[in-house]
N, CA, C and O atoms as a MOPAC input file, in Angstrom:
PM7 MOZYME 1SCF
protein

 N    -11.69300 1     4.01600 1   -45.55500 1
 C    -11.98300 1     3.78300 1   -44.34000 1
 C    -10.78200 1     3.26000 1   -43.52300 1
 O    -10.06200 1     2.37200 1   -43.97800 1
 N    -10.57400 1     3.81700 1   -42.31700 1
 C     -9.38000 1     3.16800 1   -41.55600 1
 C     -9.80400 1     1.66900 1   -41.00600 1
 O    -10.94200 1     1.24900 1   -40.79500 1
 N     -8.51200 1     0.97800 1   -40.83500 1
 C     -8.61000 1    -0.31300 1   -40.36900 1
 C     -9.01000 1    -0.25900 1   -38.90400 1
 O     -8.61400 1     0.57100 1   -38.08600 1
 N     -9.83400 1    -1.24400 1   -38.69400 1
 C    -10.11200 1    -1.48900 1   -37.10800 1
 C     -8.99000 1    -1.99900 1   -36.37200 1
 O     -8.26200 1    -2.86300 1   -36.86100 1
 N     -8.79000 1    -1.48200 1   -35.13500 1
 C     -7.61400 1    -2.10600 1   -34.45800 1
 C     -8.28700 1    -3.00600 1   -33.40400 1
 O     -9.41400 1    -2.83800 1   -32.93700 1
 N     -7.41000 1    -3.99600 1   -33.10300 1
 C     -7.79900 1    -5.03300 1   -32.11600 1
 C     -7.99700 1    -4.41200 1   -30.74700 1
 O     -7.19900 1    -3.56800 1   -30.33900 1
 N     -8.99000 1    -4.78800 1   -30.05800 1
 C     -9.17600 1    -4.45700 1   -28.65900 1
 C     -8.07200 1    -4.86600 1   -27.85600 1
 O     -7.48700 1    -5.92200 1   -28.09400 1
 N     -7.69700 1    -4.00200 1   -26.79400 1
 C     -6.69200 1    -4.30400 1   -26.00600 1
 C     -6.96900 1    -5.50400 1   -25.22300 1
 O     -8.12600 1    -5.72300 1   -24.86300 1
 N     -5.94000 1    -6.36800 1   -24.90000 1
 C     -6.09600 1    -7.49400 1   -24.21000 1
 C     -6.38300 1    -7.17400 1   -22.57000 1
 O     -5.78200 1    -6.27500 1   -21.98300 1
 N     -7.26200 1    -7.93000 1   -22.00200 1
 C     -7.35700 1    -7.71900 1   -20.57300 1
 C     -6.15100 1    -8.06700 1   -19.72000 1
 O     -5.42900 1    -9.01000 1   -20.04300 1
 N     -5.92500 1    -7.36800 1   -18.69100 1
 C     -4.78700 1    -7.60500 1   -17.88800 1
 C     -5.02900 1    -8.99300 1   -17.26900 1
 O     -6.17400 1    -9.40300 1   -17.08500 1
 N     -3.86600 1    -9.75600 1   -16.93000 1
 C     -3.90000 1   -11.03300 1   -16.30700 1
 C     -4.59000 1   -10.88600 1   -14.94100 1
 O     -4.17200 1   -10.14000 1   -14.05600 1
 N     -5.57000 1   -11.58300 1   -14.85600 1
 C     -6.38800 1   -11.48600 1   -13.51400 1
 C     -5.87100 1   -12.30200 1   -12.36800 1
 O     -6.43300 1   -12.27200 1   -11.27300 1
 N     -4.75600 1   -13.06500 1   -12.61600 1
 C     -4.19500 1   -13.87600 1   -11.62600 1
 C     -3.09400 1   -13.15000 1   -10.90700 1
 O     -2.55400 1   -13.61700 1    -9.90400 1
 N     -2.77700 1   -11.99700 1   -11.44500 1
 C     -1.74100 1   -11.25900 1   -10.73200 1
 C     -2.21500 1   -10.81200 1    -9.31300 1
 O     -3.27400 1   -10.19800 1    -9.18200 1
 N     -1.49100 1   -11.09800 1    -8.35100 1
 C     -1.73400 1   -10.63000 1    -6.96300 1
 C     -2.63700 1   -11.69600 1    -6.23600 1
 O     -2.99700 1   -11.48100 1    -5.07800 1
 N     -2.98900 1   -12.78900 1    -6.87000 1
 C     -3.68900 1   -13.89600 1    -6.25500 1
 C     -2.87700 1   -14.34100 1    -5.07100 1
 O     -1.64700 1   -14.36900 1    -5.08900 1
 N     -3.69000 1   -14.72200 1    -3.93800 1
 C     -2.89700 1   -15.30700 1    -2.85400 1
 C     -2.40000 1   -16.62200 1    -3.15000 1
 O     -3.12400 1   -17.48400 1    -3.65000 1
 N     -1.11600 1   -16.82000 1    -2.84200 1
 C     -0.53500 1   -18.10300 1    -2.89500 1
 C     -0.80900 1   -18.91800 1    -1.75700 1
 O     -0.72700 1   -20.13800 1    -1.90100 1
 N     -1.13800 1   -18.41400 1    -0.58900 1
 C     -1.46400 1   -19.27900 1     0.50600 1
 C     -2.90100 1   -19.55700 1     0.59400 1
 O     -3.66900 1   -18.60500 1     0.73100 1
 N     -3.33600 1   -20.71500 1     0.53200 1
 C     -4.71900 1   -21.07800 1     0.52100 1
 C     -5.32100 1   -21.02100 1     1.93100 1
 O     -4.55500 1   -21.22600 1     2.87300 1
 N     -6.47200 1   -20.79400 1     2.14600 1
 C     -7.12600 1   -20.74400 1     3.33500 1
 C     -7.41700 1   -22.22900 1     3.76000 1
 O     -8.01300 1   -23.03800 1     3.04900 1
 N     -6.93600 1   -22.47200 1     4.96800 1
 C     -7.07100 1   -23.97200 1     5.57800 1
 C     -8.33400 1   -23.94500 1     6.48700 1
 O     -8.70300 1   -24.95900 1     7.08100 1
 N     -8.91200 1   -22.89200 1     6.56800 1
 C    -10.05100 1   -22.81200 1     7.42500 1
 C     -9.83300 1   -22.54700 1     8.95900 1
 O    -10.81400 1   -22.26300 1     9.64700 1
 N     -8.68900 1   -22.62300 1     9.47000 1
 C     -8.13700 1   -22.21600 1    10.69600 1
 C     -8.07700 1   -20.69800 1    10.98500 1
 O     -8.11200 1   -19.94500 1    10.01200 1
 N     -7.99500 1   -20.21000 1    12.14800 1
 C     -7.76700 1   -18.78500 1    12.42800 1
 C     -6.46400 1   -18.52500 1    13.00700 1
 O     -5.96900 1   -19.39000 1    13.72900 1
 N     -5.83700 1   -17.42200 1    12.77700 1
 C     -4.39600 1   -17.04200 1    13.14900 1
 C     -4.41400 1   -15.59900 1    13.77700 1
 O     -5.31800 1   -14.80900 1    13.50600 1
 N     -3.52300 1   -15.33000 1    14.51000 1
 C     -3.34300 1   -14.07100 1    14.99400 1
 C     -1.90200 1   -13.50100 1    14.84700 1
 O     -0.99800 1   -14.33700 1    14.85700 1
 N     -1.59400 1   -12.29000 1    14.72200 1
 C     -0.29600 1   -11.66800 1    14.60600 1
 C      0.09000 1   -11.33500 1    15.99200 1
 O     -0.65800 1   -10.75600 1    16.78100 1
 N      1.33500 1   -11.74200 1    16.26300 1
 C      1.93700 1   -11.58600 1    17.62400 1
 C      3.07900 1   -10.67000 1    17.43900 1
 O      3.71100 1   -10.69400 1    16.38300 1
 N      3.43700 1    -9.71900 1    18.56900 1
 C      4.58500 1    -9.19600 1    18.62100 1
 C      5.10100 1    -9.18400 1    20.20200 1
 O      4.45100 1    -8.63600 1    21.09200 1
 N      6.22100 1    -9.79000 1    20.39600 1
 C      6.66200 1    -9.95200 1    21.82700 1
 C      5.70200 1   -10.76900 1    22.69600 1
 O      5.61200 1   -10.57000 1    23.90800 1
 N      4.96500 1   -11.72100 1    22.02500 1
 C      4.05700 1   -12.49500 1    22.81000 1
 C      2.62100 1   -11.98000 1    23.07900 1
 O      1.82300 1   -12.62000 1    23.76500 1
 N      2.31900 1   -10.72400 1    22.47000 1
 C      1.06600 1   -10.10200 1    22.61900 1
 C      0.47100 1   -10.05600 1    21.27200 1
 O      1.12700 1    -9.87100 1    20.24700 1
 N     -0.85000 1   -10.24000 1    21.32500 1
 C     -1.66600 1   -10.01500 1    19.97400 1
 C     -1.50900 1    -8.59600 1    19.60100 1
 O     -1.58600 1    -7.71900 1    20.46200 1
 N     -1.27500 1    -8.30800 1    18.25600 1
 C     -1.24000 1    -7.05400 1    17.72500 1
 C     -2.51000 1    -6.40300 1    17.23300 1
 O     -2.78100 1    -5.21800 1    17.42500 1
 N     -3.33200 1    -7.33900 1    16.53100 1
 C     -4.69800 1    -6.81900 1    16.10800 1
 C     -5.79400 1    -7.64900 1    16.91100 1
 O     -5.79000 1    -8.86100 1    17.12700 1
 N     -6.66400 1    -6.76900 1    17.27100 1
 C     -7.73200 1    -7.41700 1    17.96100 1
 C     -8.60000 1    -8.23400 1    17.09200 1
 O     -8.65800 1    -8.08500 1    15.87100 1
 N     -9.38000 1    -9.24000 1    17.87600 1
 C    -10.30500 1    -9.93700 1    17.03700 1
 C    -10.10400 1   -11.46600 1    17.33800 1
 O     -9.21200 1   -11.76100 1    18.13300 1
 N    -10.77500 1   -12.35300 1    16.83300 1
 C    -10.79200 1   -13.82600 1    17.02800 1
 C     -9.85100 1   -14.50000 1    16.11800 1
 O     -9.66400 1   -15.71200 1    16.22500 1
 N     -9.21000 1   -13.74900 1    15.17500 1
 C     -8.28300 1   -14.42400 1    14.16200 1
 C     -8.77500 1   -14.07500 1    12.83400 1
 O     -9.91100 1   -13.66100 1    12.60200 1
 N     -7.65000 1   -14.31000 1    11.78800 1
 C     -7.98000 1   -14.15000 1    10.49600 1
 C     -7.39900 1   -15.42200 1     9.66900 1
 O     -6.77400 1   -16.31900 1    10.23600 1
 N     -7.60400 1   -15.41600 1     8.58900 1
 C     -7.10100 1   -16.44100 1     7.54000 1
 C     -5.60400 1   -16.36000 1     7.56500 1
 O     -5.06800 1   -15.27300 1     7.78300 1
 N     -4.88400 1   -17.46300 1     7.35300 1
 C     -3.34400 1   -17.51300 1     7.25200 1
 C     -2.74100 1   -16.51400 1     6.32000 1
 O     -1.73900 1   -15.89500 1     6.67900 1
 N     -3.31200 1   -16.30100 1     5.07700 1
 C     -2.67900 1   -15.43000 1     4.34600 1
 C     -2.80700 1   -13.99900 1     4.64100 1
 O     -2.00600 1   -13.17100 1     4.20600 1
 N     -3.85000 1   -13.69600 1     5.40800 1
 C     -3.99800 1   -12.29500 1     5.89400 1
 C     -3.16500 1   -12.18200 1     7.05500 1
 O     -2.58700 1   -11.10200 1     7.17400 1
 N     -2.95900 1   -13.11300 1     8.00200 1
 C     -2.00400 1   -13.15600 1     9.12500 1
 C     -0.56900 1   -12.82800 1     8.63600 1
 O      0.07700 1   -11.95500 1     9.21600 1
 N     -0.04500 1   -13.52500 1     7.55700 1
 C      1.10100 1   -13.34200 1     7.03000 1
 C      1.26000 1   -12.09100 1     6.47600 1
 O      2.31400 1   -11.49300 1     6.69100 1
 N      0.32900 1   -11.55000 1     5.74600 1
 C      0.33400 1   -10.10100 1     5.21200 1
 C      0.60100 1    -9.09600 1     6.26500 1
 O      1.45500 1    -8.21700 1     6.15800 1
 N     -0.24100 1    -9.28500 1     7.38000 1
 C     -0.14900 1    -8.22300 1     8.38700 1
 C      1.18000 1    -8.26600 1     8.98600 1
 O      1.86300 1    -7.24600 1     9.08400 1
 N      1.59600 1    -9.48100 1     9.41600 1
 C      2.97000 1    -9.63100 1    10.16100 1
 C      4.03000 1    -9.01100 1     9.39400 1
 O      4.86800 1    -8.29200 1     9.94100 1
 N      4.03300 1    -9.29100 1     7.97500 1
 C      5.15700 1    -8.79200 1     7.26000 1
 C      5.00500 1    -7.35900 1     6.95500 1
 O      5.94900 1    -6.77900 1     6.41800 1
 N      3.88900 1    -6.70500 1     7.24800 1
 C      3.72100 1    -5.15900 1     6.98500 1
 C      4.23900 1    -4.52700 1     8.11100 1
 O      4.52300 1    -3.33700 1     7.97400 1
 N      4.44300 1    -5.09200 1     9.28300 1
 C      4.91800 1    -4.38900 1    10.52000 1
 C      6.39000 1    -4.07600 1    10.37500 1
 O      7.16200 1    -4.92900 1     9.93800 1
 N      6.78100 1    -2.91100 1    10.72100 1
 C      8.33500 1    -2.65100 1    10.74200 1
 C      9.00800 1    -3.48000 1    11.81600 1
 O     10.03200 1    -4.04700 1    11.43600 1
 N      8.68000 1    -3.65800 1    12.97900 1
 C      9.36600 1    -4.43500 1    13.75300 1
 C      8.93400 1    -5.97800 1    13.45400 1
 O      7.87300 1    -6.28900 1    12.91300 1
 N      9.87800 1    -6.84200 1    13.87300 1
 C      9.58000 1    -8.27200 1    13.72700 1
 C      8.33400 1    -8.71200 1    14.43400 1
 O      8.09300 1    -8.33300 1    15.58000 1
 N      7.51200 1    -9.53700 1    13.74000 1
 C      6.27500 1    -9.97800 1    14.42000 1
 C      6.11400 1   -11.40800 1    13.83100 1
 O      6.76600 1   -11.80500 1    12.86600 1
 N      5.20700 1   -12.12900 1    14.48400 1
 C      5.11600 1   -13.54300 1    14.07100 1
 C      3.53400 1   -13.79200 1    14.15900 1
 O      2.67400 1   -12.96000 1    14.44600 1
 N      3.35800 1   -15.22600 1    13.82400 1
 C      1.83400 1   -15.55600 1    13.83500 1
 C      1.73800 1   -16.81400 1    14.67100 1
 O      2.66600 1   -17.59200 1    14.88800 1
 N      0.46300 1   -16.91500 1    15.12400 1
 C      0.11400 1   -18.04400 1    15.87700 1
 C     -1.19400 1   -18.50900 1    15.42800 1
 O     -2.03600 1   -17.73000 1    14.98100 1
 N     -1.39000 1   -19.84400 1    15.54500 1
 C     -2.69500 1   -20.44400 1    15.20400 1
 C     -3.53100 1   -20.44600 1    16.46200 1
 O     -3.05000 1   -20.87700 1    17.50900 1
 N     -4.90500 1   -19.92800 1    16.39300 1
 C     -5.82000 1   -20.05900 1    17.42400 1
 C     -6.41700 1   -21.45200 1    17.47200 1
 O     -7.01500 1   -21.96500 1    16.52600 1
 N     -6.18500 1   -22.08200 1    18.76700 1
 C     -6.64900 1   -23.18600 1    19.05500 1
 C     -7.41300 1   -23.21600 1    20.36900 1
 O     -6.83100 1   -23.38900 1    21.43900 1
 N     -8.80200 1   -23.03600 1    20.26500 1
 C     -9.56900 1   -22.91900 1    21.40200 1
 C     -9.24800 1   -21.54400 1    21.95500 1
 O     -9.29300 1   -20.56400 1    21.21200 1
 N     -8.89800 1   -21.43300 1    23.34400 1
 C     -8.60800 1   -20.12800 1    23.97700 1
 C     -7.08900 1   -19.90700 1    23.96900 1
 O     -6.70000 1   -18.93100 1    24.61000 1
 N     -6.19600 1   -20.63900 1    23.36300 1
 C     -4.82700 1   -20.58300 1    23.42500 1
 C     -4.28400 1   -20.24000 1    21.95300 1
 O     -4.97800 1   -20.41500 1    20.95200 1
 N     -2.96100 1   -19.72900 1    21.92100 1
 C     -2.40300 1   -19.67500 1    20.68600 1
 C     -1.15800 1   -20.58500 1    20.64300 1
 O     -0.50000 1   -20.82400 1    21.65500 1
 N     -0.83400 1   -21.13500 1    19.29300 1
 C      0.26500 1   -21.86900 1    18.99900 1
 C      1.19700 1   -21.09800 1    18.12700 1
 O      0.91100 1   -20.96700 1    16.93700 1
 N      2.32000 1   -20.55900 1    18.63000 1
 C      3.26500 1   -19.85800 1    17.72200 1
 C      3.90300 1   -20.81500 1    16.66100 1
 O      4.18100 1   -22.00300 1    16.82200 1
 N      4.06900 1   -20.07500 1    15.58100 1
 C      4.72400 1   -20.85600 1    14.50700 1
 C      5.17800 1   -19.97500 1    13.36600 1
 O      5.37100 1   -18.77000 1    13.52600 1
 N      5.33100 1   -20.54500 1    12.30800 1
 C      5.88700 1   -19.89600 1    11.04000 1
 C      5.22600 1   -20.59800 1     9.85900 1
 O      4.52300 1   -21.60100 1     9.98400 1
 N      5.52100 1   -19.95700 1     8.62400 1
 C      5.03500 1   -20.47400 1     7.46200 1
 C      6.08300 1   -20.96900 1     6.61400 1
 O      6.96500 1   -20.16600 1     6.31100 1
 N      6.15800 1   -22.27700 1     6.12500 1
 C      7.20000 1   -22.99100 1     5.39000 1
 C      7.12000 1   -22.39500 1     3.91300 1
 O      6.36700 1   -21.50100 1     3.52600 1
 N      8.10000 1   -23.12000 1     3.15700 1
 C      8.13500 1   -22.83000 1     1.76300 1
 C      6.89200 1   -23.37300 1     0.92900 1
 O      6.67600 1   -22.94900 1    -0.20700 1
 N      6.10200 1   -24.30700 1     1.52400 1
 C      4.96000 1   -24.84700 1     1.01200 1
 C      3.82300 1   -23.84200 1     1.32300 1
 O      2.70400 1   -24.06500 1     0.85900 1
 N      4.02100 1   -22.90100 1     1.97900 1
 C      3.07700 1   -21.93900 1     2.41800 1
 C      2.02000 1   -22.60500 1     3.51600 1
 O      0.85600 1   -22.20600 1     3.55500 1
 N      2.43200 1   -23.48800 1     4.26900 1
 C      1.70100 1   -24.26300 1     5.39800 1
 C      2.23700 1   -23.73900 1     6.52700 1
 O      3.38600 1   -23.29600 1     6.51600 1
 N      1.37800 1   -23.72600 1     7.76400 1
 C      1.69200 1   -23.33500 1     9.01400 1
 C      2.52300 1   -24.34200 1     9.73600 1
 O      2.07700 1   -25.48800 1     9.78700 1
 N      3.64000 1   -24.08400 1    10.28900 1
 C      4.34000 1   -24.99300 1    11.10500 1
 C      4.55200 1   -24.50600 1    12.46200 1
 O      5.14600 1   -23.44100 1    12.63300 1
 N      4.07700 1   -25.25800 1    13.53300 1
 C      4.15800 1   -24.70200 1    14.87500 1
 C      5.56700 1   -24.94900 1    15.44200 1
 O      6.16700 1   -25.99200 1    15.17900 1
 N      6.09700 1   -23.98000 1    16.22500 1
 C      7.24700 1   -23.94000 1    16.79800 1
 C      7.35200 1   -25.14000 1    17.74700 1
 O      6.37300 1   -25.49000 1    18.40700 1
 N      8.45200 1   -25.73200 1    17.81600 1
 C      8.71500 1   -26.90100 1    18.77100 1
 C      9.38900 1   -26.35700 1    20.04400 1
 O     10.35500 1   -25.60100 1    19.94300 1
 N      8.93100 1   -26.70300 1    21.15900 1
 C      9.52500 1   -26.34100 1    22.42500 1
 C     10.70400 1   -27.08600 1    22.72200 1
 O     10.76700 1   -28.28400 1    22.44500 1
 N     11.73200 1   -26.41100 1    23.31400 1
 C     12.98100 1   -27.03900 1    23.68900 1
 C     12.87100 1   -27.98900 1    24.78200 1
 O     13.87000 1   -28.58400 1    25.18600 1

């Protein structure tokens, strides 16, 4: 009788897991100051994904009431609002 082979190991389920945690706030993707995608906003990780998938440069902004606060994501994957000059 042939030896039984071990079952294949499952793939690492953590591959592709978002590194940016949802902070509960909503964000929009902007290009030249205009909202690119319609809606009331998405999670930070989704906004970053959408902004980086555009061919032309785009940014993100935090939705605060009826206004947007443009900013960026730092090395700690946290939203940092741009400072006005």
